[in-house]
N, C-alpha and C positions, 0 to 999 in steps of 0.2 A: 679527532676520531669520527668515524663514519657511524651512521646509525646501526649498521650491520654489526659493528664490534660491540656496540652498547647491548645489542640483542643478544649476542652470544654470550654476554656475562650473566644472563638472568637465567635462573634456575627453571627448567621445565617450560621454556618459551614455546616449545614445539607444540604444546597442547592448545595454544590460543587459536591458532588457525582452524584446528578441528572442532572447538566449541563454536566458534563463529559460522563455520559450515553448517554444523548440526542446527543451530539456531535459525538461519535462513531457510534452510530445507524444511524443518519443521513449520515454520511460519508459511512459507508458500504453499506446502502440502494442506495445511488447514484452510488457506485461503482458497485453494483450488476445490476441496472438498466442500467447503461451505458454498462456493458458488454453484456446484453441480447439484447439491441436495437442496438448496433454497427453493422457495416457491417461485414458479415463473411469472405468477401474477404479480408478485411484489416488484420484481425487474420491469415488468411490463408498465406499470404505474409510474415507477421512477423514470423509465426512459422517456416518458411522455411529458413529464413536468416542464421542461424548458419550452415546449411547443404551445402548451396550454396559454390562453389568454384569459386575463382578468381584467376587471375595470380598473385596477391600479396601474397595470402596465400597457395602457394604450398609448399610442404615438402622439395623439392630440393632447394629452395632459402633459406630456413632456416638452411640447413646444411651447406652453403658456408661459 
């Protein structure tokens, strides 16, 4: 039997795609809202983290 035949035998199987769509829509809506309303200073600090040099990350120490 094909997967489609198994799914047709499950009661109320049509609700699962709707629930999945709602979960993803709500998640991405909340993520977008958080991104828009969060503090810009926080994102600025986070974006500069990989570019900051510290004494632990100098190339001279890695070559030893």
